[in-house]
C-alpha positions in Angstrom: 24.8 17.6 -1.0 24.4 16.8 -4.5 27.1 13.9 -6.2 28.2 12.7 -2.7 29.3 9.3 -4.1 32.4 7.3 -2.6 33.9 3.7 -4.4 33.7 1.2 -2.2 35.1 -2.3 -2.9 34.0 -6.1 -0.9 36.9 -8.3 -2.9 35.0 -11.5 -1.0 32.0 -10.7 -3.2 34.4 -9.5 -5.7 32.9 -6.0 -6.8 33.7 -2.4 -6.8 30.6 -1.3 -6.0 29.6 3.1 -5.7 27.3 4.4 -3.5 25.9 7.7 -3.9 23.4 10.3 -1.9 20.3 10.5 -4.1 18.8 14.1 -3.1 15.8 14.2 -4.5 14.7 10.5 -3.0 17.1 11.7 0.1 18.4 8.2 0.8 21.8 6.4 -0.6 21.9 3.8 -3.6 24.0 2.1 -4.8 25.6 0.2 -7.8 27.8 -1.8 -9.1 30.6 -1.1 -11.7 30.1 -2.9 -14.9 27.7 -5.2 -13.4 23.9 -5.3 -12.7 21.7 -2.7 -10.3 21.8 -3.9 -6.4 18.2 -4.1 -5.5 17.1 -3.0 -3.1 13.1 -4.2 -3.0 11.6 -0.4 -4.6 8.6 -0.6 -2.1 11.0 -0.8 0.7 13.4 2.5 -1.0 10.4 4.2 -1.5 9.3 4.3 2.0 12.8 4.5 3.4 12.7 7.7 2.0 9.3 9.4 1.8 10.2 8.5 5.8 13.6 10.2 5.8 15.9 7.4 7.4 19.2 7.5 7.2 20.8 4.3 6.1 23.4 2.5 4.3 23.4 0.0 1.7 25.9 -2.9 2.7 26.7 -5.5 -0.1 27.6 -8.4 0.3 28.7 -12.0 -0.8 25.5 -14.2 -1.9 23.9 -15.6 1.9 20.5 -17.6 2.3 20.3 -17.5 5.7 20.4 -14.5 8.3 23.1 -15.8 10.1 25.3 -16.3 7.1 24.7 -13.1 6.4 25.6 -12.0 9.9 28.4 -13.5 9.0 29.2 -12.6 5.8 29.8 -9.1 6.8 30.8 -9.7 10.3 28.5 -8.2 12.6 26.7 -9.4 15.3 23.9 -11.5 14.4 22.2 -9.7 17.7 22.8 -6.6 15.0 20.6 -7.6 11.9 17.0 -7.4 12.4 15.6 -10.6 10.6 10.9 -10.1 9.9 9.4 -13.6 10.7 6.0 -13.0 8.6 2.9 -14.7 11.1 -0.8 -15.1 10.1 -3.2 -14.5 12.1 -6.0 -14.2 12.5 -7.0 -14.2 8.1 -4.5 -11.3 8.5 -0.1 -11.6 8.6 2.1 -9.7 10.6 5.6 -9.2 10.9 7.6 -10.3 13.8 11.2 -8.3 14.3 14.0 -9.9 16.3 17.6 -11.0 15.7 19.9 -13.4 13.5 20.8 -14.8 16.3 17.6 -15.2 18.1 15.2 -17.9 17.4 10.9 -17.9 17.7 9.2 -18.7 20.2 5.8 -19.0 19.0 4.4 -20.3 22.3 5.4 -16.9 24.1 3.9 -14.6 20.4 0.5 -16.5 21.8 0.2 -16.4 24.7 0.3 -12.5 24.4 -2.1 -12.9 20.9 -3.8 -15.6 21.3 -3.5 -19.5 20.0 -4.9 -18.7 16.6 -1.4 -17.0 15.2 0.7 -19.5 12.7 3.6 -19.0 10.8 3.1 -18.0 7.5 4.0 -20.1 4.3 6.0 -19.3 1.9 3.6 -18.6 -1.4 2.0 -16.1 0.9 5.2 -14.9 2.3 6.1 -14.2 -1.5 2.7 -13.0 -2.5 3.3 -10.2 0.3 6.8 -9.8 -0.3 6.4 -9.7 -4.4 9.3 -7.2 -5.2 11.7 -9.4 -2.9 13.6 -12.2 -3.8 12.0 -15.4 -2.3 12.7 -15.5 1.4 15.0 -12.4 1.2 12.3 -10.4 4.0 13.0 -6.9 5.9 12.5 -6.3 9.4 9.7 -3.3 8.0 6.6 -4.0 8.3 4.2 -0.7 8.1 5.2 -0.5 4.1 3.8 -3.5 2.9 0.8 -3.5 4.8 1.9 -5.5 8.1 1.3 -5.1 12.3 4.9 -5.7 13.2 6.3 -6.7 16.7 9.7 -6.6 18.2 11.2 -8.2 20.2 13.1 -6.8 23.2 16.8 -8.0 22.2 17.0 -5.8 19.1 16.4 -2.7 20.9 19.3 -3.4 23.1 21.4 -2.4 19.7 23.3 0.7 19.4 22.7 0.3 15.7 20.5 -2.1 13.9 21.0 -4.5 9.9 18.1 -4.8 7.8 17.3 -6.8 4.6 17.0 -4.3 1.5 14.8 -7.7 0.3 17.7 -9.5 -2.3 20.6 -11.9 -1.0 23.1 -9.6 -1.3 22.1 -5.5 -0.2 22.4 -4.8 3.5 20.8 -1.7 5.3 22.7 -0.2 7.9 20.4 2.2 10.2 21.6 3.9 14.0 19.1 3.0 16.7 16.7 6.2 16.1 16.4 5.8 12.5 15.3 1.8 13.3 13.7 3.6 16.5 11.6 5.6 14.0 10.1 2.8 11.6 9.0 0.3 14.5 7.6 2.9 16.5 4.1 2.4 18.4 4.3 -1.3 17.7 4.1 -3.4 20.4 7.4 -4.9 22.1 7.8 -8.5 24.4 10.5 -10.6 24.8 9.1 -13.5 22.2 12.3 -15.1 21.5 15.2 -17.1 22.9 19.5 -16.5 21.7 20.4 -19.5 19.6 
């Protein structure tokens, strides 16, 4: 698959992107032609390559919320996995749920205990230091975090996740996402907006 590339034009974002298969690293990467390199957080990119996770890079216009990102990419918020960082017993964990849902912290406290709180921005920035402020990928292991996965995201045929900036998503099939969340506890702890 050496030199497998194509040009992807996204008029809404006013950019043309070259998407290529990087055979030695086993993953897709993309860059703007004549512009800045698109950001997939290095920690995330290395982890996905090491785990041989196949994904597609989806550039989009700058958006600062997961709901707006889903809208900009013309995908259902049910298929965009977002990560919410929680503080628990002196450590941290990542709750993964659809962008179209909101976290029901009380439900998580019922199953995980009362000592569970939302992490603050300073803590999140420290944990995800190679990501843009607030651009948390829905992958915990590469950042040293345990995860818990909402059952509603598991029902989706394919999943999109934040790549670590506010202009790039990663798209993968259900089987690839299931590999990223293997052995993680699951439950119902979100409600549709």
